[in-house]
C-alpha positions in Angstrom: -5.4 -2.1 2.8 -2.1 -3.4 1.9 -1.7 -4.8 -1.6 1.8 -6.6 -2.2 3.6 -8.3 -5.1 6.8 -8.5 -7.1 7.7 -6.7 -10.1 8.2 -9.6 -13.1 10.0 -9.3 -16.3 10.9 -5.5 -16.3 12.9 -4.3 -19.0 16.0 -1.8 -18.7 13.7 1.1 -19.7 11.1 0.2 -17.1 13.6 -0.2 -14.3 14.9 3.3 -15.4 11.3 4.6 -15.3 11.2 3.4 -11.5 14.5 4.3 -10.5 14.0 7.9 -11.6 11.4 8.6 -8.8 12.5 5.8 -6.4 13.0 8.4 -3.6 9.3 9.4 -3.9 8.4 5.6 -3.2 10.8 5.0 -0.3 9.1 2.8 2.3 10.0 5.5 4.8 7.6 7.8 3.4 5.1 5.2 3.0 1.5 6.3 3.8 -2.1 5.1 3.7 -4.1 7.3 1.2 -7.3 7.0 -0.6 -5.6 7.0 -4.0 -2.9 4.6 -2.7 0.9 4.9 -1.9 3.3 2.8 -3.8 6.7 2.0 -2.2 9.4 -0.1 -3.5 13.2 -0.3 -3.2 14.4 -2.1 -6.6 18.1 -2.0 -5.5 17.2 -4.3 -2.7 14.6 -6.5 -4.4 11.8 -6.2 -6.9 9.0 -6.4 -4.4 6.5 -3.5 -4.2 3.6 -2.5 -1.5 0.8 -0.2 -2.2 -1.1 1.2 0.9 -4.6 2.1 0.5 -6.9 3.8 3.0 -10.6 2.8 2.8 -13.3 2.4 5.5 -16.5 0.2 6.1 -18.4 -1.2 8.8 -19.4 -4.7 7.9 -17.3 -7.7 6.3 -18.7 -7.2 3.1 -17.4 -3.6 3.0 -14.0 -4.6 3.8 -14.0 -7.2 1.2 -15.4 -4.8 -1.4 -12.6 -2.5 -0.2 -9.9 -5.0 -0.6 -11.1 -5.6 -4.2 -11.0 -1.9 -4.9 -7.4 -1.7 -3.5 -6.5 -4.7 -5.8 -8.1 -3.4 -8.8 -6.4 0.0 -8.4 -2.8 -1.6 -7.8 -3.2 -3.6 -11.0 -4.7 -0.7 -13.1 -1.6 1.2 -12.1 0.7 -1.7 -13.1 -1.1 -2.7 -16.0 -1.3 1.2 -17.1 2.4 1.6 -17.2 2.9 -1.9 -18.5 4.8 -3.4 -15.5 4.7 -7.0 -15.2 4.0 -8.4 -11.7 3.3 -11.4 -10.0 2.3 -12.9 -6.4 -0.1 -10.0 -5.8 -2.0 -10.5 -2.5 -3.9 -8.2 -0.2 -4.3 -7.6 3.4 -6.9 -5.6 5.4 -6.4 -4.2 8.7 -9.1 -2.8 11.0 -7.3 0.3 12.4 -9.8 0.5 15.2 -8.4 -2.4 16.6 -4.8 -1.6 16.3 -2.8 -1.0 19.3 -2.4 2.7 20.4 0.9 4.5 20.3 2.3 6.3 23.3 0.9 9.7 22.2 -2.7 8.2 21.3 -2.8 6.5 24.7 -2.0 10.0 26.4 -4.6 11.6 24.2 -7.3 9.1 25.2 -6.4 9.4 28.9 -6.6 13.2 28.5 -10.3 12.9 26.7 -11.5 10.3 29.3 -10.6 12.5 32.4 
């Protein structure tokens, strides 16, 4: 799950809180985790992205996973007093994602 949004109305202290550990939240280190991984680059813009890993078989499972991801993102932001707007979510079925070169090679090896 990906939950995107924009920080809104951050004061100087909040910006400083976010800029301190900014290297830990760089998009190049972004990962899908169960607990969620936050990435942002306040020097470029006030947007942020949370990436969550979850699973499900049915459409309802995916809808519930999206709700959990949004709730977790809101809780993280609200718990720190960070304003935000334009929160939106997207889910991707990774079993349908195109395979990379290494994954295709591994799939051929297992199938042979």
